[in-house]
C-alpha positions in Angstrom: 124.0 -54.9 78.9 122.5 -57.6 76.8 120.8 -57.1 73.5 118.9 -60.2 72.2 115.9 -61.4 70.2 113.0 -63.0 72.0 111.1 -66.1 70.8 108.8 -63.8 68.7 111.8 -62.3 66.8 111.7 -58.9 68.5 114.8 -57.1 69.8 115.0 -56.7 73.6 117.5 -55.3 76.1 118.4 -56.3 79.6 120.7 -54.7 82.2 121.2 -54.3 86.0 120.4 -50.9 87.5 120.4 -50.1 91.2 120.5 -53.8 92.0 117.5 -54.7 89.8 117.3 -56.2 86.4 115.5 -54.0 83.7 114.1 -55.8 80.7 112.2 -54.2 77.8 110.9 -55.4 74.4 111.7 -52.7 71.8 110.9 -54.5 68.6 113.1 -52.2 66.4 116.4 -52.9 64.7 119.4 -54.0 66.8 121.1 -50.5 66.5 117.9 -48.7 67.6 117.4 -51.2 70.5 121.0 -50.4 71.7 120.4 -46.7 71.5 117.1 -47.0 73.5 118.8 -49.2 76.1 121.7 -46.7 76.5 119.2 -43.9 77.0 117.2 -45.9 79.5 120.2 -46.9 81.5 121.5 -43.3 81.6 118.0 -42.0 82.6 117.8 -44.5 85.5 121.4 -43.7 86.6 120.6 -40.0 86.7 117.3 -40.5 88.5 119.0 -42.8 91.0 121.2 -39.8 92.1 118.2 -37.5 92.3 119.0 -35.7 89.0 115.9 -35.1 86.9 116.8 -34.8 83.3 114.8 -32.2 81.5 112.5 -33.7 78.8 112.5 -32.2 75.4 109.2 -30.5 74.6 107.8 -32.0 71.4 104.4 -31.7 69.7 102.2 -34.8 69.8 101.7 -34.6 66.0 105.5 -34.4 65.4 106.3 -37.4 67.5 103.3 -39.4 66.2 104.5 -38.9 62.6 108.0 -39.9 63.6 106.6 -43.0 65.3 104.6 -43.9 62.2 107.6 -43.5 59.9 109.7 -45.9 62.0 107.0 -48.5 62.9 105.4 -48.9 59.5 108.3 -49.2 57.1 107.4 -51.3 54.1 103.9 -52.0 55.5 101.5 -49.6 53.7 98.3 -51.0 55.3 99.7 -50.4 58.8 100.8 -46.9 57.8 97.4 -46.1 56.4 95.7 -47.4 59.6 98.0 -45.3 61.8 97.5 -42.2 59.7 93.7 -42.6 59.9 93.9 -42.8 63.7 96.2 -39.7 63.9 94.0 -37.7 61.6 90.9 -38.4 63.8 92.9 -37.6 67.0 94.1 -34.3 65.6 90.5 -33.1 65.1 90.2 -32.9 68.9 91.6 -30.1 71.0 93.0 -32.7 73.4 95.7 -33.5 70.8 95.9 -30.7 68.3 98.8 -28.4 68.8 99.5 -30.0 72.2 102.9 -31.0 73.6 103.4 -34.7 74.1 104.2 -34.1 77.8 101.1 -32.0 78.4 98.6 -34.7 77.4 97.1 -36.2 80.6 95.2 -39.5 81.3 92.1 -37.5 82.1 92.2 -35.8 78.7 92.6 -39.2 76.9 89.8 -40.7 79.0 87.4 -37.8 78.2 88.1 -38.0 74.5 87.8 -41.7 74.4 84.5 -41.8 76.2 83.0 -39.2 73.8 84.4 -40.9 70.8 83.2 -44.4 71.9 79.7 -43.0 72.1 79.9 -42.1 68.4 81.9 -45.0 67.0 83.1 -47.7 69.4 85.3 -49.6 67.1 87.1 -46.5 65.8 87.6 -45.3 69.4 89.3 -48.6 70.4 91.6 -48.4 67.4 92.6 -44.9 68.2 93.2 -45.8 71.9 95.4 -48.7 70.8 97.4 -46.3 68.6 97.7 -43.8 71.5 99.0 -46.6 73.8 101.7 -47.5 71.2 102.7 -43.9 70.6 103.2 -43.2 74.3 104.9 -46.6 74.9 107.5 -45.7 72.3 107.8 -42.1 73.7 108.5 -43.6 77.1 111.1 -46.0 75.7 112.8 -43.2 73.6 113.0 -40.9 76.6 110.4 -38.3 75.4 108.0 -38.6 78.3 108.3 -39.8 81.9 105.1 -41.9 81.9 102.5 -43.3 79.7 99.2 -41.5 80.2 97.2 -43.9 78.0 98.2 -47.0 79.9 95.5 -46.7 82.5 92.6 -46.1 80.0 90.8 -49.4 79.4 89.1 -50.4 76.1 85.4 -50.8 75.9 84.3 -54.4 74.9 83.2 -54.6 71.3 80.2 -56.7 70.2 81.4 -59.9 68.6 80.3 -60.4 65.0 79.6 -64.0 64.0 82.0 -65.2 61.3 80.4 -65.8 57.9 81.4 -69.3 56.9 80.3 -70.7 53.5 78.8 -74.1 53.3 80.2 -76.5 50.8 77.2 -75.9 48.6 77.6 -72.1 48.8 81.3 -72.4 47.9 80.5 -74.5 44.9 77.8 -72.1 43.7 80.3 -69.1 44.1 83.0 -70.9 42.1 80.5 -71.8 39.4 79.2 -68.2 39.2 82.7 -66.7 38.9 84.2 -66.0 35.4 87.1 -67.9 34.1 89.7 -65.3 35.3 88.2 -65.0 38.8 87.6 -68.7 39.5 91.3 -69.6 40.0 91.8 -66.7 42.3 88.9 -67.7 44.5 90.0 -71.3 44.4 93.4 -70.4 45.8 91.8 -68.4 48.7 89.5 -71.4 49.5 92.2 -74.0 49.5 95.1 -72.2 51.1 93.5 -69.8 53.7 95.8 -67.1 52.5 94.8 -63.5 53.0 93.5 -61.6 49.9 96.4 -59.2 49.8 98.9 -62.1 49.9 97.2 -63.6 46.9 97.1 -60.3 45.0 100.9 -60.0 45.7 101.7 -63.5 44.2 104.6 -63.5 41.7 106.1 -66.3 39.7 109.4 -67.5 41.1 112.5 -65.8 39.6 116.2 -66.6 39.9 117.6 -65.5 43.3 114.3 -64.9 45.1 115.4 -67.2 48.0 118.4 -65.0 48.8 116.6 -61.6 48.6 116.7 -59.8 52.0 113.9 -57.4 51.3 111.3 -59.5 49.6 107.9 -57.9 49.7 105.8 -60.1 47.5 104.5 -63.7 47.7 106.3 -66.3 45.5 104.8 -69.3 43.7 107.6 -71.8 43.3 106.3 -74.7 41.2 109.6 -76.6 41.4 109.4 -76.7 45.2 105.6 -76.9 45.2 105.2 -74.1 47.8 103.9 -70.6 48.1 106.4 -68.5 50.1 105.0 -65.5 52.0 107.6 -63.1 53.4 107.4 -61.5 56.9 107.1 -58.1 55.3 103.8 -59.1 53.8 102.5 -61.4 56.6 100.3 -60.1 59.4 102.4 -61.7 62.1 105.7 -60.4 60.5 107.0 -63.9 60.1 108.0 -65.8 56.9 105.8 -68.9 56.1 105.3 -71.5 53.4 102.1 -72.9 52.1 102.5 -76.3 50.4 100.8 -76.8 47.0 98.6 -79.8 46.6 98.6 -81.8 43.4 95.4 -80.1 42.3 96.8 -76.6 43.0 100.0 -77.3 41.3 98.1 -78.3 38.1 96.0 -75.2 38.4 99.1 -72.9 38.6 100.7 -74.7 35.6 97.7 -73.9 33.3 97.3 -70.3 34.4 98.2 -67.9 31.6 101.4 -65.8 32.1 102.0 -62.3 31.0 105.6 -61.9 29.5 105.7 -58.3 30.6 104.7 -59.0 34.3 105.6 -61.5 36.9 102.2 -61.2 38.6 100.2 -64.4 38.9 96.9 -62.6 38.9 96.8 -59.4 36.8 94.9 -57.1 39.2 95.2 -55.5 42.7 91.5 -55.9 43.5 88.4 -57.7 42.1 85.4 -55.8 43.5 83.1 -55.7 40.5 83.6 -59.3 39.2 83.5 -60.7 42.7 80.3 -58.8 43.6 78.8 -60.0 40.4 79.7 -63.6 41.3 78.3 -63.3 44.8 75.0 -61.9 43.4 74.8 -64.6 40.8 75.3 -67.3 43.5 72.5 -65.7 45.6 74.8 -65.2 48.6 74.7 -62.5 51.3 77.3 -61.0 53.7 80.2 -62.4 51.7 83.5 -60.7 51.0 87.0 -62.0 50.1 87.9 -62.6 53.7 84.9 -64.9 54.0 86.8 -67.4 51.7 89.8 -67.3 54.1 87.5 -67.9 57.1 85.8 -70.7 55.2 89.1 -72.4 54.4 90.4 -72.2 58.0 87.1 -73.6 59.3 86.9 -76.4 56.8 90.5 -77.5 57.6 89.5 -77.9 61.3 86.3 -79.7 60.4 88.4 -82.0 58.2 90.4 -83.0 61.3 93.6 -80.9 60.7 95.1 -80.0 64.1 95.1 -76.4 65.4 98.8 -76.0 65.4 99.0 -76.8 61.7 96.1 -74.5 60.8 97.7 -71.7 62.9 101.0 -72.0 60.9 99.3 -72.2 57.6 97.2 -69.1 58.2 100.0 -67.2 59.8 98.5 -66.5 63.2 100.8 -65.5 66.0 98.8 -67.4 68.6 96.8 -70.6 68.4 94.1 -68.9 70.5 93.3 -66.7 67.5 92.8 -69.7 65.3 90.3 -71.1 67.8 87.7 -68.6 66.5 87.2 -71.0 63.6 86.5 -73.9 66.0 82.7 -73.6 65.8 80.3 -76.5 65.8 77.3 -77.1 63.5 74.2 -79.2 64.0 75.8 -82.0 61.9 78.9 -82.2 64.1 76.8 -82.1 67.3 74.6 -84.9 65.9 77.7 -86.9 64.9 79.2 -86.5 68.5 76.0 -87.8 70.1 75.8 -90.7 67.6 79.5 -91.7 68.4 78.7 -91.8 72.2 75.5 -93.7 71.6 77.4 -96.4 69.7 79.8 -96.7 72.7 77.3 -96.8 75.6 74.3 -98.3 73.8 75.6 -101.0 71.5 72.7 -103.0 70.1 70.3 -101.8 72.9 66.7 -100.9 72.3 64.4 -98.7 74.4 63.2 -101.6 76.5 66.8 -102.5 77.4 67.6 -98.9 78.4 64.4 -98.6 80.5 65.0 -101.9 82.3 66.6 -101.4 85.7 70.0 -103.1 85.8 70.2 -105.9 88.4 72.5 -105.5 91.4 74.4 -108.5 92.8 71.8 -108.7 95.7 69.0 -108.9 93.1 70.8 -111.6 91.2 71.3 -113.7 94.5 67.6 -113.3 95.4 66.5 -114.3 91.9 68.6 -117.5 92.2 67.1 -118.3 95.6 63.5 -117.8 94.3 64.3 -120.0 91.3 65.6 -122.7 93.6 62.5 -122.5 95.9 60.3 -122.8 92.9 62.1 -126.0 91.8 61.8 -127.5 95.3 58.1 -126.6 95.5 57.4 -128.2 92.2 59.0 -131.4 93.3 56.9 -131.6 96.4 53.7 -130.9 94.6 54.5 -133.7 92.1 54.9 -136.2 94.9 
């Protein structure tokens, strides 16, 4: 049996059973991955000899709570989202007081279709939660199949990203008060997520060796912002370099001796809404600044791989949502090609039919004939 980490940093197991290799991505700790692998190998061995091991009957709610406890450690936002999904599911008779093994694909499909008719986005989130719950139940030997695997998500309408123009961004910063403006500036220049900026702390001694770091660190000495995997959306550590301007900004920010927080709040709804209203903007929230920063980086010519790493996306395809064109970029593209294929040409030059080699030969013959004719007429 082989226990290893894949290229995404998740624990996996691999072994040979009945002449076939079995591979699974577990994503838990190494010890839990080993336990899941042992259970899977024993289950396959028993089933290979025709022995069906009895499955322990467990309530869906009980197992879902166990799943949430293991899968959302130190990630309060994920835990909150999972608990909201579970709360909605337990309002239905399809899942309330039902055994995990008794929930069928038909029951899930029926609930999902009814729920999607009410709230499509919520229904998709709950279906994704169900798929994860039953996937783990299958890996941990609680069920023999995943009844949610065959239920397909309904496509959601795509909302157009709100991107601020340079003029709108300047108006917003000008309308923000002196405490809010630095916070918004960091969002606009680093493309960090709002919760990552709220969690910013000044660097302290030994922060680089902490195993369980759960806050962002501003290190002026190294000129970087460090974001730990426990806080990042893709669960990976990353660093955001500080520019000369950002470094100067952080140096002049006031520090509270009683707190290591860079910005002394956990949310800025009132002051931010006031700034948005004063700047005469609509449809703008804190995430709009992150979207604007990512889009502006790409427009400035920064390559997609670099933008992906700065933002903390797991896949460059996710970053491509910011690769939108504007009327100015389209006009610039046409002008560049015009300078290549129409250098110094006017409308008359374009409309004139280019001469072929045969046309050029005939023109030379005609010119020579005219010269001969003229010489005869003069004689």
